[in-house]
C-alpha positions in Angstrom: 91.8 57.3 126.5 95.5 58.0 125.8 97.2 59.7 122.9 99.2 56.6 122.0 96.1 54.6 121.3 94.8 53.5 117.9 91.2 54.6 118.8 92.5 58.1 119.7 94.6 58.3 116.6 92.3 57.0 113.9 88.8 57.7 115.3 88.8 60.4 117.9 91.3 62.7 116.1 89.9 61.7 112.7 86.6 63.1 113.8 87.7 66.0 116.0 90.1 67.7 113.6 87.7 67.9 110.5 84.7 69.0 112.6 86.9 71.7 114.2 88.1 73.1 110.9 84.7 72.9 109.2 83.6 75.3 112.0 84.7 78.7 110.8 83.9 80.9 113.8 86.0 80.7 116.9 82.9 80.4 119.1 81.9 77.2 117.2 85.4 75.9 117.3 85.5 76.4 121.1 82.2 74.4 121.4 83.8 71.6 119.3 86.8 71.5 121.6 84.7 71.5 124.8 82.5 68.7 123.6 85.4 66.5 122.4 87.4 67.3 125.6 84.6 66.2 127.8 84.1 63.0 125.8 87.9 62.4 126.0 87.9 62.8 129.8 84.7 60.8 130.4 86.0 57.9 128.3 87.7 56.4 131.3 85.1 57.2 133.9 82.0 59.5 133.7 82.3 60.0 137.5 85.6 61.8 137.0 83.9 64.1 134.5 81.4 65.1 137.2 84.3 65.8 139.6 86.0 68.0 136.9 82.8 69.9 136.4 82.3 70.5 140.1 85.9 71.8 140.3 85.4 74.1 137.3 82.1 75.4 138.5 83.2 76.1 142.0 86.3 77.9 140.9 84.3 79.9 138.3 82.2 81.2 141.1 85.3 81.9 143.2 86.7 83.9 140.3 83.5 86.0 140.1 83.8 86.7 143.9 87.4 87.8 143.3 86.3 90.1 140.5 83.4 91.5 142.6 85.6 92.3 145.6 88.6 93.3 143.5 91.0 95.6 145.4 89.4 94.8 148.8 90.3 92.4 151.6 87.1 90.4 150.8 88.8 89.1 147.6 90.8 86.8 149.8 87.6 85.0 150.6 87.3 83.9 146.9 90.9 82.8 146.9 90.5 80.8 150.2 87.3 79.1 148.9 89.1 78.1 145.7 92.1 76.7 147.5 89.9 74.8 150.0 87.9 73.3 147.1 90.8 72.5 144.8 93.4 71.3 147.3 90.7 69.6 149.3 89.6 67.5 146.3 93.2 66.7 145.5 94.0 65.7 149.1 90.8 63.5 149.5 91.2 61.6 146.2 95.0 61.3 146.1 96.2 61.2 149.7 93.4 59.8 152.0 94.6 56.2 152.0 98.3 57.4 152.3 97.4 59.2 155.6 95.3 56.3 156.9 98.1 53.8 156.2 100.6 56.0 158.1 98.2 56.6 161.0 97.6 52.8 161.3 101.4 52.2 161.1 102.2 54.8 163.8 99.3 54.3 166.2 98.6 50.7 165.6 95.0 51.4 164.6 93.1 49.4 162.0 91.2 52.1 160.1 90.0 50.6 156.8 91.3 52.1 153.6 88.8 53.9 151.4 90.0 52.4 148.1 89.3 55.8 146.5 90.5 55.7 142.9 92.7 58.5 141.7 91.0 60.6 139.0 93.2 60.9 135.9 94.8 64.3 135.6 93.6 65.8 138.9 97.0 66.9 139.9 97.5 68.8 136.6 94.1 70.5 136.3 94.1 71.4 140.0 97.4 73.3 139.5 96.0 75.0 136.4 93.0 76.2 138.3 95.2 77.5 141.2 97.4 79.4 138.7 94.3 81.0 137.2 92.8 82.0 140.6 96.1 83.4 142.0 96.9 85.4 138.8 93.3 86.7 138.8 93.6 87.7 142.4 97.0 89.4 141.8 95.5 91.2 138.8 97.8 89.5 136.2 94.9 88.2 134.2 91.2 89.3 134.0 88.7 87.1 135.6 87.0 84.9 133.0 83.3 85.7 133.2 82.2 83.2 130.5 81.8 79.8 132.1 82.3 77.8 128.9 85.5 79.6 128.1 86.9 78.7 131.5 85.7 75.1 131.1 87.5 74.9 127.8 90.7 76.2 129.3 90.6 73.6 132.1 89.3 70.7 130.1 91.2 71.2 126.8 92.1 67.6 126.0 95.6 68.0 124.7 96.9 69.0 128.1 94.1 67.8 130.5 95.4 64.5 131.9 99.2 64.7 131.9 100.2 68.3 131.3 102.1 70.4 130.7 100.6 72.7 133.3 99.3 75.4 131.0 98.7 78.8 132.7 95.6 80.8 131.8 97.8 83.8 131.0 99.6 81.7 128.3 96.5 81.1 126.2 93.9 83.6 127.5 94.2 85.7 124.3 93.9 82.6 122.1 90.6 81.5 123.6 88.9 84.3 121.7 91.4 85.0 118.9 93.4 82.3 117.2 94.0 80.9 113.8 95.9 78.0 112.4 98.2 78.6 109.4 99.6 75.9 107.2 102.9 76.3 109.0 101.2 75.9 112.4 99.4 72.7 111.3 102.6 71.3 109.8 104.7 72.0 112.8 102.0 70.7 115.1 101.6 67.4 113.2 105.4 66.9 113.2 105.6 67.7 116.9 102.8 65.3 117.7 104.3 62.4 115.6 107.7 63.0 117.2 106.1 62.7 120.6 104.3 59.6 119.5 107.5 58.0 118.4 109.2 58.9 121.7 106.5 57.2 123.6 105.7 54.1 121.5 109.1 53.3 120.0 111.5 54.5 122.6 109.7 54.6 126.0 107.8 51.4 125.5 110.9 49.6 124.2 113.0 50.8 127.1 110.4 49.9 129.7 110.6 46.2 128.8 114.3 46.2 129.5 113.9 48.2 132.7 111.4 45.7 134.1 113.8 42.8 133.4 116.4 44.3 135.7 114.5 46.4 138.3 111.0 44.8 138.3 111.9 41.3 139.7 114.1 40.0 142.5 116.7 42.7 143.1 119.0 40.6 145.2 119.8 38.6 142.1 120.8 41.7 140.1 124.4 42.6 139.7 126.0 46.0 140.5 126.3 46.7 136.8 122.8 45.3 136.1 121.3 47.7 138.7 123.1 50.7 137.2 122.2 49.6 133.7 118.5 49.2 134.7 118.2 52.6 136.4 120.1 54.4 133.6 117.6 53.1 131.1 114.7 53.9 133.5 115.9 57.5 133.5 115.7 57.5 129.7 112.4 55.8 129.8 110.8 58.4 132.0 112.2 61.2 129.9 110.9 59.8 126.6 107.5 58.8 128.2 106.8 62.2 129.7 108.5 64.5 127.2 106.8 62.4 124.4 103.4 63.2 126.0 104.3 66.9 126.3 105.4 66.9 122.6 102.1 65.4 121.6 100.2 67.9 123.8 102.1 70.9 122.4 101.7 69.6 118.8 97.9 69.2 119.2 97.6 72.6 120.8 99.5 74.1 117.8 97.1 72.4 115.4 94.2 74.0 117.2 95.9 77.4 117.3 97.2 77.3 120.9 100.8 77.9 121.8 101.7 76.0 125.0 105.0 76.7 126.7 107.8 74.1 126.4 108.0 71.5 129.2 111.4 69.9 128.5 114.6 71.3 127.2 117.1 68.4 126.9 117.6 68.1 130.7 120.4 65.5 130.5 122.8 68.0 129.0 122.7 70.1 132.2 125.9 71.1 134.0 124.4 70.9 137.5 121.2 69.9 139.4 119.8 73.4 139.4 120.0 73.5 135.6 118.5 70.0 135.4 115.3 71.3 137.0 115.3 74.3 134.8 115.1 71.9 131.9 112.9 69.1 133.3 109.1 69.4 133.7 109.5 73.2 133.4 105.8 73.9 133.9 105.8 72.2 137.3 109.1 73.9 138.4 107.9 77.3 137.4 104.5 76.8 139.1 106.2 76.1 142.5 108.7 78.9 142.0 105.9 81.5 141.3 103.2 80.3 143.7 105.0 78.6 146.6 108.7 79.5 146.9 108.1 83.0 148.2 105.1 82.2 150.4 105.6 83.8 153.9 106.3 81.2 156.5 105.3 82.3 160.0 104.8 85.8 158.7 108.2 86.2 156.8 109.7 85.1 153.6 112.3 82.4 154.5 114.5 81.3 151.6 115.5 78.0 153.1 112.1 77.3 154.5 110.6 78.1 151.1 113.1 75.8 149.4 112.2 73.0 151.7 108.5 73.5 151.1 108.9 73.6 147.4 110.8 70.3 147.2 108.6 68.6 149.8 105.6 69.5 147.7 107.4 68.6 144.4 107.9 65.1 145.8 104.5 64.8 147.4 102.7 66.1 144.3 104.1 63.1 142.3 102.5 60.5 144.5 101.1 59.4 147.8 104.2 57.4 148.8 107.2 58.1 150.9 109.7 57.5 148.1 108.4 60.5 146.3 108.8 62.7 149.3 112.4 61.4 149.8 113.0 62.0 146.1 111.8 65.6 146.3 113.9 66.4 149.4 116.9 64.6 147.9 116.9 67.0 145.0 116.2 69.9 147.3 119.4 69.1 149.3 121.6 69.1 146.3 120.0 72.4 145.0 120.5 73.9 148.5 124.2 72.8 148.4 124.7 74.3 145.0 123.0 77.5 146.1 125.3 77.7 149.2 128.4 77.0 147.1 127.5 79.7 144.7 127.6 79.9 140.9 131.1 81.4 140.8 132.6 78.4 142.7 130.6 76.0 140.6 132.0 77.4 137.4 135.5 76.8 138.7 134.9 73.1 139.0 136.0 71.3 135.7 133.0 70.5 133.5 133.9 66.8 133.3 133.6 66.6 137.1 130.3 68.5 137.1 128.8 66.3 134.4 129.8 63.1 136.3 128.5 64.5 139.5 125.1 65.6 138.2 124.6 62.4 136.1 125.2 60.2 139.2 122.8 62.3 141.3 120.1 62.3 138.5 120.4 58.5 137.9 120.2 57.7 141.6 117.3 60.1 141.9 115.4 58.1 139.3 116.0 55.0 141.3 114.4 56.6 144.3 111.5 57.6 142.0 111.0 54.1 140.8 110.8 52.1 144.0 107.6 52.9 145.9 108.4 50.0 148.2 110.9 51.4 150.8 112.4 48.0 151.5 113.1 47.5 147.8 114.5 51.0 147.7 117.0 50.0 150.4 118.0 46.9 148.4 118.5 49.1 145.4 120.9 51.4 147.2 122.8 48.3 148.4 122.9 46.9 144.9 124.5 50.1 143.5 127.7 49.5 145.5 127.6 45.7 145.9 126.6 45.9 149.6 124.1 43.0 149.2 126.7 40.5 148.2 125.6 40.8 144.6 128.2 40.2 141.8 129.7 43.2 140.0 128.5 41.9 136.6 126.8 39.0 134.9 126.1 37.8 131.4 122.5 39.1 131.4 123.7 42.8 131.2 126.0 42.1 128.3 123.4 40.1 126.5 120.7 42.7 127.0 122.9 45.5 125.9 123.9 43.8 122.7 120.4 42.7 121.9 119.1 46.3 122.4 122.1 48.3 121.4 120.4 50.2 118.6 117.5 51.5 120.6 119.7 52.3 123.6 122.3 54.3 121.5 119.6 56.0 119.5 117.7 57.0 122.7 120.9 58.3 124.3 121.6 60.3 121.1 118.2 61.9 120.8 118.1 62.8 124.4 120.5 65.5 123.4 119.9 68.3 120.9 121.9 66.6 118.1 119.0 66.4 115.7 117.9 70.1 116.1 121.4 71.3 115.7 121.9 69.2 112.5 118.6 70.6 111.1 119.8 74.2 111.9 123.0 73.5 110.1 121.3 72.1 107.0 118.7 74.9 106.8 121.4 77.5 106.3 121.1 76.8 102.5 117.9 76.6 100.4 118.9 73.2 99.2 119.4 72.0 102.8 116.1 73.5 103.9 114.3 71.6 101.1 116.1 68.4 102.1 115.1 68.9 105.7 111.4 69.4 104.7 111.5 66.2 102.6 113.1 64.1 105.3 110.7 65.5 107.9 107.7 64.3 105.8 109.2 60.9 105.1 110.2 60.4 108.8 106.7 61.4 109.9 105.1 58.8 107.7 107.6 56.2 108.8 107.2 56.9 112.5 103.4 56.8 112.2 103.5 53.5 110.4 106.0 51.9 112.9 103.9 53.2 115.9 100.7 51.9 114.4 102.2 48.4 113.9 103.6 48.4 117.5 100.3 49.6 118.9 98.4 46.8 117.2 100.7 44.3 119.0 100.9 46.2 122.3 97.9 46.3 124.6 99.6 47.8 127.6 100.9 51.3 126.9 99.8 53.8 129.6 101.7 57.0 130.3 103.7 57.0 133.5 102.5 60.4 134.6 98.8 59.4 134.4 99.2 58.1 138.0 100.3 61.5 139.2 
């Protein structure tokens, strides 16, 4: 089940929200959320639900061990057991066939692939569990001794399958004490519908164009067509993933939870370091807090830690070499910026910095797109005309003119132009009333348009489901 699905919108939510608010006590509301979350996750495969329950149960017991042996060396046993269970499950289900394929390629063996299917959301909920266990071990949060409260934290359907990675410390207080005001509900609904529009109208619309230029025979695509396709792919990924995050944050707000932001207009960044401070913030902060400063061979090694973070960032996204290359690619640029220093970077003209980082980001999305390394090589050649491909062709101009409105609108709303306009209008009471009225009308319009598009569109998965 996905958020951008008519069944989810008009049946699942239509049942969940009323039942939730009819229940007056927090304990009953928690039960409602657990039940609906388990139904939500089991919808695709009941087997995956069993896997989730095994993970939650095992880590619940590990948490109890950490609490029992708190302040002693034995507490590390609980941490070690948790990491073996959580990372072991992730490695087995996500990377087994990747390792077998590479062993066969290097050694010439013929080990059969397992064909294990990747459980939806395992990368996200595994990291949430790790953050809970590590914070409990470090004494940042108390160990949750109520199994069903921990189950609700891990299984909460707004953020279960594609993030953001919500830390236990962020919502631990709201598990027992939360309420939803009219303002919360209103802002949550608006945030959800905004995310729905990003996904259904913009991301799905851009994806069709991207596949026309990057999904077929690359050797027949011009230089300009390749750049055009990968630029639109960058926007597609942004609207697809940030749209899901908006919907998750909006749903959380409706139910009284306040999730941290996951995107902050990354394309307005001045350098690559800032891009990653604005893009998939929950993942970046996870690696920063739990991996960057891990002692390597007994010592904290800044460059070794940086390499480890960016290797894992790439590998976390998928069992394919292009994701590892993609992670290390960004790691090299961030290392270069770190060595250059912020003072020197500030002396470079802003125009040059913007051109530099946009080229790096766009090429990076190309690496992210092509899981086939041979096609990735063709892509690199196409960018500079090294494959004998023409500089331009009529298909680029035709596509741009046919889709000019969605492209220009997507480019505009990938910047904070609308929030700044709202802030400007809200300085007066008349302007604030106008913003409220326009918000209601736009919410209704977006919901109607998305409903019509979803009736016609049967293929509309979120990109980050596969991670």
